[in-house]
NUVO-461785 format. One record per residue (C-alpha): x, y, z; residue in one letter. Coordinates in steps of 0.02 Angstrom, whole numbers. Example, Ala and Ser with C-alpha at 12.3 -4.5 7.8 and 13.67 -1.06 7.14 Angstrom:
NUVO-461785
[site [615,-225,390],'a'],
[site [684,-53,357],'s'],
//
This chain:
NUVO-461785
[site [-729,428,162],'m'],
[site [-713,321,7],'r'],
[site [-720,122,22],'h'],
[site [-591,-18,-68],'a'],
[site [-576,-184,-71],'l'],
[site [-418,-270,14],'y'],
[site [-358,-418,-25],'l'],
[site [-215,-555,-34],'p'],
[site [-155,-605,-197],'p'],
[site [-133,-796,-145],'f'],
[site [-242,-941,-71],'g'],
[site [-408,-911,-150],'t'],
[site [-349,-749,-239],'f'],
[site [-208,-827,-317],'g'],
[site [-267,-844,-507],'d'],
[site [-230,-693,-588],'v'],
[site [-380,-703,-695],'n'],
[site [-501,-717,-541],'f'],
[site [-428,-542,-490],'l'],
[site [-452,-466,-637],'l'],
[site [-631,-514,-665],'d'],
[site [-654,-456,-438],'l'],
[site [-591,-296,-498],'a'],
[site [-707,-271,-658],'g'],
[site [-867,-325,-549],'e'],
[site [-787,-218,-387],'a'],
[site [-788,-43,-528],'e'],
[site [-970,-111,-578],'q'],
[site [-1028,-111,-399],'a'],
[site [-949,34,-355],'g'],
[site [-799,19,-252],'w'],
[site [-702,154,-239],'d'],
[site [-521,71,-232],'g'],
[site [-425,-96,-273],'f'],
[site [-296,-127,-150],'f'],
[site [-190,-287,-144],'m'],
[site [-58,-374,-2],'w'],
[site [103,-365,-73],'d'],
[site [183,-536,-21],'h'],
[site [322,-682,-79],'l'],
[site [282,-826,54],'l'],
[site [135,-885,165],'f'],
[site [122,-981,311],'e'],
[site [51,-1123,193],'d'],
[site [102,-1188,19],'d'],
[site [-39,-1100,-82],'v'],
[site [-55,-1034,-255],'p'],
[site [24,-852,-272],'f'],
[site [10,-708,-395],'v'],
[site [136,-564,-409],'d'],
[site [26,-408,-356],'a'],
[site [115,-289,-455],'w'],
[site [88,-379,-613],'v'],
[site [-86,-420,-563],'a'],
[site [-109,-228,-555],'l'],
[site [-50,-197,-709],'a'],
[site [-190,-298,-788],'g'],
[site [-303,-236,-671],'i'],
[site [-229,-49,-725],'a'],
[site [-311,-75,-903],'v'],
[site [-466,-179,-891],'t'],
[site [-545,-30,-759],'t'],
[site [-547,163,-801],'t'],
[site [-597,236,-614],'r'],
[site [-544,153,-450],'m'],
[site [-399,169,-374],'r'],
[site [-264,26,-367],'l'],
[site [-110,-10,-288],'g'],
[site [-10,-125,-159],'p'],
[site [-57,-98,17],'l'],
[site [99,-125,54],'v'],
[site [267,-139,-30],'t'],
[site [417,-211,87],'p'],
[site [531,-75,-3],'i'],
[site [704,-148,105],'p'],
[site [669,-303,-9],'r'],
[site [669,-218,-159],'r'],
[site [780,-89,-250],'r'],
[site [693,103,-242],'p'],
[site [748,118,-417],'w'],
[site [680,-12,-486],'k'],
[site [503,10,-393],'v'],
[site [546,205,-444],'a'],
[site [513,129,-654],'r'],
[site [367,37,-592],'e'],
[site [281,130,-516],'a'],
[site [299,277,-646],'v'],
[site [254,156,-789],'t'],
[site [94,70,-667],'l'],
[site [25,272,-638],'d'],
[site [28,291,-835],'h'],
[site [-41,144,-862],'l'],
[site [-191,174,-744],'s'],
[site [-216,370,-795],'g'],
[site [-156,420,-629],'g'],
[site [-222,308,-517],'r'],
[site [-95,219,-435],'l'],
[site [-80,238,-221],'v'],
[site [99,155,-169],'l'],
[site [84,73,3],'g'],
[site [256,63,95],'v'],
[site [351,-22,231],'g'],
[site [461,-117,324],'l'],
[site [401,-274,277],'g'],
[site [389,-443,401],'i'],
[site [476,-592,410],'d'],
[site [314,-683,487],'f'],
[site [323,-811,337],'w'],
[site [516,-809,309],'r'],
[site [501,-696,151],'e'],
[site [658,-633,208],'f'],
[site [755,-766,309],'s'],
[site [723,-888,190],'a'],
[site [833,-796,38],'f'],
[site [1007,-745,44],'s'],
[site [1060,-544,40],'g'],
[site [902,-481,107],'e'],
[site [911,-371,258],'a'],
[site [902,-467,425],'r'],
[site [858,-341,568],'s'],
[site [699,-202,574],'d'],
[site [835,-77,608],'l'],
[site [920,-110,422],'e'],
[site [754,-141,358],'r'],
[site [693,46,442],'a'],
[site [872,103,355],'e'],
[site [829,54,182],'l'],
[site [653,97,180],'l'],
[site [684,296,237],'d'],
[site [821,289,101],'d'],
[site [697,198,-34],'g'],
[site [566,337,-13],'i'],
[site [671,481,-3],'e'],
[site [745,409,-182],'i'],
[site [581,365,-235],'l'],
[site [513,560,-228],'l'],
[site [698,619,-304],'r'],
[site [677,515,-459],'l'],
[site [500,558,-490],'w'],
[site [545,746,-490],'s'],
[site [609,726,-658],'g'],
[site [782,806,-611],'e'],
[site [950,740,-607],'p'],
[site [982,647,-452],'v'],
[site [1127,601,-331],'s'],
[site [1104,530,-172],'y'],
[site [1202,461,-34],'a'],
[site [1099,384,114],'g'],
[site [1129,239,250],'a'],
[site [1104,85,138],'r'],
[site [1082,161,-26],'s'],
[site [1147,275,-134],'s'],
[site [1105,368,-320],'v'],
[site [1229,438,-423],'d'],
[site [1178,567,-567],'g'],
[site [1035,495,-639],'v'],
[site [875,580,-719],'r'],
[site [707,466,-747],'f'],
[site [593,517,-860],'l'],
[site [451,531,-879],'p'],
[site [375,597,-742],'q'],
[site [237,522,-664],'p'],
[site [51,575,-708],'l'],
[site [-4,615,-561],'q'],
[site [56,805,-473],'r'],
[site [116,850,-345],'p'],
[site [182,624,-349],'r'],
[site [114,460,-332],'i'],
[site [45,457,-168],'p'],
[site [137,373,-45],'i'],
[site [53,293,112],'w'],
[site [159,222,245],'s'],
[site [123,81,341],'a'],
[site [122,106,527],'a'],
[site [114,-33,685],'l'],
[site [-4,26,838],'a'],
[site [71,87,966],'p'],
[site [162,206,851],'l'],
[site [355,239,901],'r'],
[site [446,388,855],'r'],
[site [533,324,677],'g'],
[site [374,247,614],'p'],
[site [253,424,668],'a'],
[site [422,541,580],'r'],
[site [416,441,439],'r'],
[site [229,433,417],'a'],
[site [225,601,415],'a'],
[site [322,653,259],'r'],
[site [232,540,167],'c'],
[site [47,567,97],'d'],
[site [-58,453,205],'g'],
[site [-40,295,341],'v'],
[site [-103,156,346],'m'],
[site [-91,99,529],'p'],
[site [-126,-112,593],'f'],
[site [-144,-183,750],'g'],
[site [-30,-312,775],'p'],
[site [-84,-382,924],'e'],
[site [-277,-343,944],'r'],
[site [-396,-242,790],'p'],
[site [-363,-43,795],'l'],
[site [-528,52,881],'t'],
[site [-560,221,813],'p'],
[site [-477,288,974],'d'],
[site [-309,210,918],'d'],
[site [-313,285,748],'v'],
[site [-358,457,803],'r'],
[site [-215,443,918],'s'],
[site [-106,390,788],'i'],
[site [-175,520,660],'v'],
[site [-138,670,801],'a'],
[site [43,606,819],'e'],
[site [75,615,640],'i'],
[site [-19,766,588],'l'],
[site [71,848,755],'g'],
[site [235,818,629],'q'],
[site [191,853,475],'r'],
[site [267,1022,368],'v'],
[site [157,1002,218],'s'],
[site [7,1055,185],'e'],
[site [-43,953,49],'e'],
[site [-222,808,102],'s'],
[site [-168,669,230],'f'],
[site [-242,491,198],'d'],
[site [-278,386,328],'v'],
[site [-313,189,268],'c'],
[site [-403,63,392],'v'],
[site [-449,-112,344],'h'],
[site [-587,-208,444],'g'],
[site [-777,-256,421],'g'],
[site [-894,-158,358],'r'],
[site [-984,-145,509],'e'],
[site [-853,-30,574],'q'],
[site [-867,79,455],'a'],
[site [-942,230,526],'a'],
[site [-864,246,667],'d'],
[site [-684,235,594],'f'],
[site [-766,372,472],'a'],
[site [-807,470,628],'a'],
[site [-620,442,684],'a'],
[site [-544,538,528],'g'],
[site [-510,391,391],'v'],
[site [-524,436,240],'t'],
[site [-514,262,160],'w'],
[site [-606,109,255],'y'],
[site [-553,-59,173],'c'],
[site [-654,-201,166],'e'],
[site [-525,-333,200],'s'],
[site [-541,-520,153],'f'],
[site [-431,-677,224],'l'],
[site [-339,-800,115],'p'],
[site [-462,-955,143],'d'],
[site [-612,-831,110],'q'],
[site [-751,-947,1],'p'],
[site [-755,-874,-180],'i'],
[site [-936,-862,-177],'e'],
[site [-936,-752,18],'d'],
[site [-798,-628,-82],'v'],
[site [-916,-611,-250],'r'],
[site [-1058,-595,-139],'r'],
[site [-993,-459,-44],'r'],
[site [-883,-350,-179],'v'],
[site [-1071,-375,-264],'a'],
[site [-1136,-282,-127],'q'],
[site [-1025,-107,-154],'g'],
[site [-986,-28,-26],'p'],
[site [-1081,32,124],'p'],
[site [-1192,168,116],'a'],
[site [-1147,327,152],'a'],
//
């Protein structure tokens, strides 16, 4: 199991220079990944950093760690723009990008506060499914035409291809208990990041979620399971089949505590 940091780019972390410094400290301390939430708003008015722009800076100031947004709500983005940005970030990082995708949530009015955004989970699910398919096709380097439920592409070709083969890994967010649609979607991807909206996930929850997804997979490629929590639970989740364990931070985490925990490095195996 590999270990990463998982943090929001706002609040305590709403300073892009602090994030770049922190990523350098994390790589020096032996962490395997540096992942960030991707949001526009929070429940409070706090300093914010754009996750993708910050990740570009981190890509050129680190050399080893995996990095990426966990997760980017594809329904509030144009998938062809995400496709371009992701390939650029993949090349900039030397093939270290992981792309987390999800429906997005409206807890903090990130959809309802703005015009032209998808209002329902159903509409966002259709946009997400179309978006994943468009990403995969555009990354192929072949001419693409696609007509989906909400999005379409008409005869375009994107070059260059990603550095990573067979593609940039896509990890799909999924809420527990797992429903049919999210399970099917995750099975198409390269990994899953399950969340427990009402209570923290347990190792047994993860075992159940993974069994459901793997039962629907047709690919023989490896499949990642990414869970976030406190370091005291890392060993239990490793035994449950988790491949990436993220030590998570809250928006109001004191800077001194953040730096102390990062400097500790990942838990011992």
